[in-house]
Structures are given as C-alpha cells and as structure tokens.
N, C-alpha and C positions, 0 to 999 in steps of 0.2 A: 570431445564430448564427455561429460561427467556421468558416471553411473549413478543409479538411485542411492546406492549405499555410500557413495563418495561425494555427494553434494557438499561442497566445502564449507558452507556456512553453518556453524553450530547454532541451533535454535536459541539457546540461552544467551548468546552474544547479541541477539536481535531484540531483546526485551529492554525497553527504556526503563531507567531507574524509577521514573514517575509511576509506572505501572505497579511496581512493588510498593511505592509510597502510598498509592491509592487503595491497595488491597487491604481487606480486613485482616487477612492472615497471609503474609507474604510466602509462607511455606506452601500455600495452596495454589500459587500461581504456576500454571502448567502450559505446555505447548502441545499443539497438534500439528503435525507436518504431513501434508498430502502431496505426493509426487505426481504432478500433472504430466511430466515427461522426464527424460533423463537429465535435462538441464533446467527444469522449472519446478518450483514448489509453491504450495500455498501454506502460509504460516498462520495459525490461529493461536492467540495468547488469551488465556481465560483463567478466572479464579474459580477453582472447583468448590462446590458446595458453599456458595455465597450465603451467609447466615440470614440475609434479609430477602423478602419476597421481591422477585424481579418481574415476573410475568404471572398473570392469573392462569392457573391450570385450566379452569373452566372456559375462560375466554380463548385460550390457546387451542383447546380441543375442538371448539366450535369453529374457530377461524381456519385451522389447518385442515379440517374436514372439508370446508368450502373450497379451499385452495386445491386440494387433491382431486376433488370431484370435477372442478372446472379446468384444472391444468394451470401450472404456474404461469405460462406465457399468456394465457387468456384472462387470468384473474387480475382485475384492475383496482379493486377497492383497497385502500390502505388498511393495515392491521388496526384493531381497536387500541385505544390508549392503554388498556390494561396489559398489553403485550409490549415488552421491551423492543425498542427499534432494532437493535442488533439481533435479537432473537428472531424477529420477523424477516429481516433481510437475509440472514444466514440460516433460515429455517431447515434447510437440508441437513445441516450438521446435527440438528436435534432429531429429525424424523429418521435419520440413518443411524441414530444411536451413538454418534461420535462424541457428543457432549449432552448434558442433561439440561432440563428446563431450570434447574437450580444453579446452573453454572453461569457465571457472569463473563460474557465476552468482552474483552478489553481492547483487542487489536487484531485486525485481519489484513493480510497483504499477500500479493503474489510476487515472487522474485524469479527472474529468468536470466540465466547467463547467456549472453549472445553467442550464437553459433558462428557468427561472422567475425567477431572481434572479442578476443579473450579478455580485453580490458574493460568491457562494458557490461554493466548489470542493469536490467530493466525492471522497474517496479511499477505495479499496476494494482487496481482494485483495493487501494488502501482504505480502511475504514476502522473505526474505533470510537471509544468514548470521546465526545467532543468537548471543546472549551476547557480542557484540563492540561494542555501543554504536551500531550502525548505525541501528537504528530510532529510538533516542532522539535522535540528532543530526539525523536526517531530519525528524522531526516537530517538534522544538523549535527547530531552527536553520535547516536547509537549506530546507525547504519554506516556512516563513513569510517568510524573506528573499527567496525567489524570487518570491513572489506579491504582495508589497507594492506594487510599481510597476505592477501590473495592475489595481488597483482592487478586488482581492479583500480582503474583510474577515473572511470566515468560512471555516473548513475543517471539513467535516462527515464523519461516518463512521458505519457500523453495525458495532458491535463485538461481540465474543463475551463470554460470562461469564468466560472465562479471561483476557482481556486488557483488560477494561473498567477495571480498576484502574490499569493503565499510563496510559491516556488521561485518567482523572479525576485521579489522585493525582500522577502524574509530569508529564504534559504540561499539566495544568491545565484540561482541557476541562470544559464543563458538560454534564450529561446532558439528554436531551430533557425529562424530568420536571421539570427545574429551569428550563426556559424557560417564560415566561408563555404560557398556552394560546393567547392571541390571536396570538402570533408564531410558533407552531410550524410552521405551513404554510409560512412564509417560508423556513425551513431544511430542512424535510422534506416537500416537496409530495406525495410518494407515500404519506404516512401521515396518518391522521386524528389530531387533537390528543390523543385518548384511546387511541391505539394501544398495544398491549401492548409494542411495541418501543421505546417512549419511555425505558425503563430502559437500553437498550443503544445508542440513538442518541446521538451526542455532537456538540458544537460547540466548535471551537477559535477563540477570539477573537484575531485578529491585533492588535487594539487593545483591551486589557483593559478600558478605561474603558467600552466598550459593553456589558459585562456588566451594568452598572447599569441599562441601558435594557431589556434583554431577559430578564434572569433574575429569578426570584422572590426576595423578600427572605429567605425561610427555605429555603435550599437543603438538599437531603437529605443525610443523614450519609454521608460518603465513607470514613471511617476503616477500614471493614471490608474494603475492597478492597485486594488486594496488587498492587503495580505490576509485573506481568509483561509484558514487551514482546512484541509479536506476532512 
C-alpha cells in the first residue's frame, strides 16, 4: 500500500502535451491532486486565470444556488449554456474554493493502484475538453509512458457503451470477455469471471506481447464499435 505522500505518479508526467498546446499560457497549466485514499488520487489539470470568459458569473451564482438548495443528487436540470460543461460537472471544485470560475478545467481523472495486483492501475471518471485529442494522447501515450518505470503492466477501466469502441478499437484494449476466465480476477477483483460487466471492462497491455498470455485465441469481434473518445 502506498502512502499519500508517496503515490508514485508525478502529476506533471500525466499531462498530455496537447493540453500545453491548447493553453493560452502554458506556464499557467497547473494540477490539483486529491487523495481519495492511500492508493487512489483524483487528478485535475487546469489553466489558471484563463484570459477569456468561460462561465457567466451571474448564471453560475443563480444555478449553484438552486443546486445547493435542492441537493446535488436531487437536482436534475442541466446547467444553462452560459456555464461551462466542466465547471458544472465538477462544480464542487469551485464551491470548495479549490479552483476559480476563471480557471479552465482541461482534464480530470481518477487513478487507483490495485491493492490486489501491484501491476494494475485502474482509471475512472475521465473527463476533459472534448474533440481535441486530449483523451487519445492521454491513454495512448502519456499514461503508458508515465507508468512504465513503476512496474505497471496493465491499465484497466470500466467503460460505457458509448466509449467502449474508443478503448477497444483506438487504444487497443482487450475486453474482459476476451481475457481467459482464470485470469479475470487478476485484473478485475471486484467482479466475478462471468460478470455481465465483462463486456465493458477493459485491459490495456503496456507490453502487448502479454496479450498472448492472458487473452483467448478467438477474441470477440470488435468492428461494430465506433471509436468515440470519452
């Protein structure tokens, strides 16, 4: 188990170069790391003091007042268009004073080192600016390069029906159903080998040759999935 002070991934190593390319001032790109537990962090990458208006202050104050009065879980209406999508989804970061309404959120994700297998890193709740190649670069280049020296061999995730194609066809992950049943618990300890989620659970092999060890010979047909990034 890793201590909070020793979580081995340095935040700077997890920022895709595309984030710096998109920033108005790359020197203002910063990270916020929240320790959910000893082996789990939430990473927020943002550009501090973005020079252009992102969200309307007036619209924000009205909307967040409604959210807080009703409660986050009960509030169903989408945020008005005057509020940035990432500001609304991660509004707690702003209301708690961790970032400002003038800051541009560029990437958010949760990283968890497996307590059952030191070679597995689980990624969840990925979000960020869409359609700019950030997710593609993060999953295909930035993250694999960052974990290689830590003894991590596998990156796992529970994906949605909307983005499973991105992870299978674009990133090259194997689905849970394509892992030999006797090995599935090694990657997904919280799920039984015949779990219905095996269609959406995926494994990214840092060293592709290991697919020959863990994957079945007849992998399921992947062509029907469209590569839509998260």
